C-alpha positions in Angstrom: 94.7 129.4 70.3 94.0 132.7 72.2 97.0 134.6 73.1 97.2 135.2 77.1 99.4 136.8 79.6 102.9 136.2 79.6 103.8 133.9 82.7 107.0 133.0 84.5 105.8 129.3 83.3 105.6 130.5 79.7 109.1 131.8 80.0 111.0 129.2 81.5 109.6 126.4 79.1 110.8 128.7 76.0 113.8 129.3 77.7 114.6 125.7 78.0 113.5 125.1 74.2 115.8 127.9 73.0 118.9 127.4 75.8 122.2 127.0 73.4 124.6 124.3 74.8 126.7 126.3 77.5 124.5 129.3 77.6 124.0 130.8 80.8 120.6 130.2 82.3 119.9 134.1 82.7 120.7 134.9 79.4 118.4 132.2 78.2 115.5 133.7 80.2 116.2 137.0 78.6 116.0 135.9 75.1 113.0 133.8 76.0 111.3 136.8 77.8 111.9 139.4 74.6 110.7 136.8 72.0 107.4 136.3 73.7 106.9 139.8 74.2 107.6 140.3 70.6 104.5 137.9 70.0 106.5 135.6 67.6 105.4 132.7 69.6 101.6 131.9 70.9 101.6 131.6 74.3 100.4 127.8 75.7 102.4 126.1 72.5 104.5 124.3 74.5 101.4 122.8 76.2 99.1 120.1 74.8 96.1 121.4 77.0 95.4 124.9 77.8 96.0 126.0 81.1 95.5 128.8 83.6 97.7 131.9 83.5 98.7 134.1 86.2 100.0 137.3 85.2 103.6 138.0 86.7 104.5 140.7 89.2 105.2 144.2 87.9 108.8 145.6 88.4 109.6 149.1 89.7 108.4 152.1 87.9 110.7 152.9 85.0 112.3 149.1 84.6 111.9 147.5 81.3 113.9 144.1 82.3 111.8 141.2 82.7 113.0 139.0 86.0 111.5 135.5 86.4 110.1 134.9 90.0 111.6 132.2 91.8 109.5 129.5 92.2 109.5 126.1 94.3 109.0 122.5 92.4 107.7 119.7 94.1 109.0 116.3 92.9 108.0 112.7 93.7 110.2 109.9 94.6 108.8 106.4 94.7 111.9 105.1 96.5 111.1 107.7 99.3 107.5 107.0 99.4 105.8 107.2 102.9 102.8 105.3 103.0 100.0 105.0 105.6 98.1 107.0 108.0 99.0 108.9 111.0 96.8 108.0 114.1 99.2 108.9 116.8 102.6 110.6 117.9 104.0 107.0 117.8 103.1 106.8 114.3 105.2 110.0 113.4 108.0 108.8 115.3 107.9 105.6 113.4 107.8 107.5 110.2 110.6 110.1 110.7 113.0 107.5 112.4 113.5 106.3 109.1 114.6 109.3 107.7 117.7 109.4 109.7 120.8 107.3 108.9 122.0 105.2 111.0 123.6 107.3 114.1 123.1 110.8 112.8 120.1 111.5 115.0 123.0 112.2 118.0 125.5 114.3 115.7 123.6 117.3 114.1 119.6 118.6 114.1 117.7 118.1 111.2 114.1 119.5 110.7 111.4 117.8 108.8 108.0 118.3 107.8 105.1 115.8 107.0 102.5 117.0 104.8 99.1 114.9 105.3 95.6 115.1 103.5 92.1 115.6 105.3 92.3 112.1 106.4 95.5 112.4 107.8 97.3 110.4 105.2 101.0 111.3 104.4 101.0 113.3 100.9 105.1 113.2 101.4 107.6 114.8 103.5 110.0 117.6 103.3 113.5 117.7 104.9 113.2 121.4 105.8 116.7 122.2 107.0 119.7 120.4 108.6 121.5 122.7 111.0 124.4 121.8 113.5 124.6 120.4 117.1 122.4 123.0 118.7 119.9 123.9 116.2 118.6 124.3 112.8 116.7 127.4 110.6 112.9 127.1 110.1 111.8 129.3 107.3 107.5 129.5 107.3 107.8 130.9 103.7 109.3 127.8 102.5 107.4 125.5 105.0 104.1 126.7 103.8 104.8 126.9 99.9 105.5 123.5 100.0 102.2 122.8 102.0 100.1 124.9 99.5 101.7 123.3 96.2 101.0 120.0 97.5 97.2 120.7 98.8 97.9 119.8 102.3 95.3 120.2 105.0 97.3 119.6 107.9 101.3 119.4 109.0 103.3 117.6 111.4 106.7 118.7 112.3 109.7 117.1 113.8 113.4 117.5 114.8 115.9 115.9 116.9 118.0 117.0 119.6 121.3 115.6 119.5 121.9 116.4 123.2 119.4 113.9 124.4 117.5 116.4 126.0 113.6 115.7 125.4 112.4 119.3 126.7 111.5 121.7 124.3 113.7 124.9 124.2 112.4 128.1 124.2 113.3 128.8 120.5 111.0 125.4 119.8 108.1 127.1 121.7 108.4 130.1 119.6 108.6 128.6 116.2 105.7 125.9 117.1 103.5 128.8 118.1 104.7 130.9 114.9 103.8 127.8 112.6 100.6 127.1 114.1 99.4 130.9 113.8 100.5 131.0 110.1 98.7 127.6 109.7 95.3 128.9 110.9 95.4 131.7 108.5 95.8 129.4 105.7 93.7 126.8 107.0 96.5 124.0 107.4 96.4 122.5 110.8 99.3 121.7 112.8 98.5 118.6 114.3 101.9 118.1 116.2 105.5 118.8 117.0 107.7 115.9 117.8 111.2 116.3 119.5 112.9 113.1 119.1 116.2 111.7 120.6 118.0 108.3 120.8 116.2 107.3 123.6 112.3 108.7 123.1 110.5 111.4 122.1 108.4 114.6 123.2 105.0 115.2 121.5 103.8 118.9 122.0 100.1 117.5 121.4 100.2 114.9 124.0 101.5 117.4 126.3 98.7 120.0 125.3 101.3 122.7 124.0 99.0 123.2 120.7 
C-alpha cells in the first residue's frame, strides 16, 4: 500500500489503537502523531479499503506540535428514525412536534433542523440547540456542517415559542435570512422556518417571508 499524507482521521484511528487504560486522549493523539510521522506504520493500515486522504491544516510558522482538528460526526439511531416525505408546513409540524416531550413546548425554546434529500424525504434531524424561555443560540457553522456531511440538498428549521406568541421576533427574521443566504452559497435550500406553539404554528414559507 502506498504511503499517503497523514490526516486527522489516521491520527485519531491510531490513537484509539495505542491508547493505554486511563491515558488522556490528548497524550494518545500526540503519541499517534509522532509514531505516524516516524513512518513506523503505513497509512491506511487500519482500513480494509483504500480511502481518500485530505491533508491537515498547517500550524503557525515555527510550530512543531500536531493538533487534531475538531470534527463533527453524524450518528444514526433507528429508534429515532424519521420517515416520510415533507409536502407541507403541517407535515413539518407533525414531525417536529414528536421531538418534544410532553408539555415541554411551553417551558424552554428548542431549535431543530430537518435535513432532506432531493425528493424532500427526511434524511434525519438534529436538535441544534436548547435555550431558555426567551431564546436559543443558532450557530450556522454547525448547522451547515451537518447538512454537508449528510449530503442534504435542503433544510427546514423549526423552533418553539414558549410564550405562545406566533409572530416571529426580529431575531427570528434575522437568523432566517442569514441561514437562507448561507444556504444559497452552498446550494442547500432553506424550504421553511416553522414557529411552533401549543395551539398553532407560523410558516415563513406560507407567509411569503422566504
